[in-house]
Steps between C-alpha positions, in 0.01 A plus 500: 500500500508517120622842389237538228222438751643777718504732199139419413382558855687830514383656176159349430186567702297214638251331272149537628198281438138519600419286800240285329526341160210566265267221394513595133718677240519527123848345494703317763876504450690226685856613577668836555822463298566705184244305297220526756568860600518610136174326417331667796634840392375468141153393617469760776610775261203400281257528791459125541443366851809287562599310813860383543587220745866451594593218735810666648564818693697761305788562467593141423812355344493399134758411238518649151692822551616562142265705280567569131399844359185362336319522834479883488232496228274309738573710807427810292156355419450418867596853603763375744827585321559818701469311830749239377746765384470682833602187690851518353555138403833397346504577128662241278633551150476146367639155557818299470503124459781250525360192330746222444813665364318799351442838665230731361371842596166665425452874551137612487574848359634363173155351435314827538415488871542839669372373837702256708433153625484476877626283781221517759436368847184314415342549842519878443408489129201272556373709787513816287274328246265363766463838672441662161217252441349604833537869411307430178204373711568128475395332825819333625511240776830349611532186716190360331569172322279374217443125542297403193244628254154348448389539139162331551331823398687590182385863515579550868801292615563487874848547643547326835768649723660488844537832679819478706510858627356433843592274789315209337449407135158589364345330199301702251399535136436769244300483177625668185450511127865432413798349681859595423746246636830677567592264784857446381671163489231344722283515182168486686271435203742293292551277804125485563430404138802270460627698199849578628787324320874482574748545215669190360752324724800610292415860588401439862690747716447653841619824654696588812556865582632707784642840586845640576615826656814685386512328163680658208307525174568503128445832322425580140870588465575125557682580824400409853413776744443544872136474612474865607553604136191325360286815484776690319652235270219298352521124545398228260311182574773237497418145386738209451462135417673215677503123476161441662303812406547875530529775762402865534647796689278807542623806691240668721531810717606325821577143394551273201257233383673180389317207347611151406291313243580130510359180354271328749718187516786694660332574834221244520442400863700784655363668812522876556847487660637288216348731239657801671840330502461405132401857409792660683750249363377559144541875547858445622591263217394707198784730388322826405240474774770418754680823412185711550429336837855498633431779752131414546316342792206265454190620688413210736157354440454677166519188282176409324409201290258447214462145372214551252711703264363512143137403445191604308122460508322347203200732546532847648186688391128423495174694500520574872868472597847609389834365627781752471864535601660200668153353559490425126863402437853551620786524254869465577590865578837512324375800296307673782157457342304420818368841605456604136284193440294580809439860394411397145258232621326747729451744212347252255291312759341815639430626148311176433306534827410863437366413155314200643331720760377722216373206293465176696381307192854521360688413818597155373649655186691759702643229725611297197677802352669567832606136534661513156689822575626382838602154379680671213695718743587209730592283203732770370670522840536122527639470148753774578597383848485123459580468130187291476207481261249235403486389864440639848199701387679698228290565188762575235253674269401743775866571576580569134198729472624699800848531349349661192321768703786613726665839432826452312735617777318300768514189283869559434567523875322169558681330214834621637398371843416162351856470372647553847423148625523151353121472494448709190499264200129420515417867553711593196313237298169661597640839398603358162155349446342834596722675243665731754840337546685561174481880513608499862789260438631726224487810726638311799843458347534880513281631782435225753735464798757229453665310774715677754861401546500517881355650816691696764386343825 
């Protein structure tokens, strides 16, 4: 059995739900990941009747274990930071990338962050958030799968669901004033409306990831260390490019998460066994990754596959619904923006809903403002991660406006990050047009980390 599932079962109490689902709520949240749980928390804390439907039983496996320090400002608002700290996740100090023939290192502390990034087992992390939502009086139901939403009555949409908790599936529905779609990459509403779009073919990648026991890891001192040292000597998130894409190595408490991002053409038509063989061979062939995994053992059956890698929805907010997290877009996670995006989306979407509940005549305006903010945030992430603007749903004016509002040190960190891959030229151009690049470039020659000569693996 997966080690992280054992840990979750050992340290986290069982989620509980009422036996019967209600027929009505102010807000229905579809999905119990970080976006959905956070939205439910914000609403419940404001005394709003919120119902959360999650299709899976928790704990459940999920990828996305690397969190950058930005996430703490949201968990502070949610009131869940202490619970996260108590769990004792691996603290990371930054990241190291090997991209082409260049090695770069980022250390969060030099950009003003006094709290660490984390490497988290997502089944444990997500369950902490979901249980916190329940403790805040959100009504949480797991193993209840939303099927579709009927918007025939614009003021009272109806969410149709399948209750899978019993011996037989039961169909039901619940009316609400607002729907929050946090259904993840299944993109319930974007799929229902036909608004989901894949990125251009040149940027069409997919992800394979799996887990290893007894893997060494790369520390902030640029040396490799034994796995039992990861709570004492802080690791970094390690990323490297290769001929067909890029890979990650993330050290967790009892295993390492390893991902291979590859262009879709490379493994088209492969079955699960062939994908597993391709994944393991790639891990063995790449020099730095090979060194970290030399003493490691692949966990049988742990390989997962995600073909619909980077995508976006052309419309994510309306008067009576909001799509947040991966239900709105998914951006190549080379800079670990996924959970941060989810937490940000939950904050702005629930603010719009709370204001709309106070003044329903302005709910269209609030949804438009929320759409602009969320598309701006996603566009910024896509421009940074994919080096892309003017296509794939990126509004360059929104991205430039965001650049102008970021705190100086946070912007500097992002600009340094953009220089760590070969995808950065378009992003730099946006920074120049926004008037934020020249000052940074002048400082960077003195303060920004340069490339590293070598790693001791």
